[in-house]
N, C-alpha and C positions, 0 to 999 in steps of 0.2 A: 377377429378380434386382435391379431397381432399386427395387422396394418395399422390400427389405430393407436396403438401403444408404443411401437417402435420409435416413431419420430419424437414423441414426448420423452422417452428415455435417452435418447440420443441428445436431445436439447438439454436436458437436465445433467448429464454427464459432462457436456461441453461447457455448460455454464459454471458448473463446479471446478472443471479443470481450469478455466478462465480465471475464475476467483482465487484459486489456489495459487496460480501463476503471478497474478497481479498482487496479492499479498506477500508472496516471497520476494518479488522485485522491490516492493516498497519497504519491506523489512531490511533487505540488504542496503538500500539507499539510506534508511533511517540509522542503520549501525555504522556505515562508512562515514556519514555525515558528522560533523562535530556539533557544537553547540554555539549559538550567537548569544553573547552576553552584552548587555548595555545598561548603563546607569540612566535612569529617567527620572529626573526631579528627585534624586536621592535614593531611589528605590532600584534594587538590582532586578533587571528583567533577564530571564534566560530562556531561549527558544532552542529546545533539544532538536536534533535530527536536521540542522540547517546546513544546507550544501551552499558554499561560498561560490559566486559566479566566476571566480578566476582560479 
């Protein structure tokens, strides 16, 4: 029974670890990045979390 369960548990733990790492990385980039504001036909458009290419 243990031979069948161990790979599934390791996969689940690895997947959750990768998901937590990716979400933390995206959260840091979102916080560091500013916002891009542009007037578009009289309407103010704001894109939060925008990283400028320079």
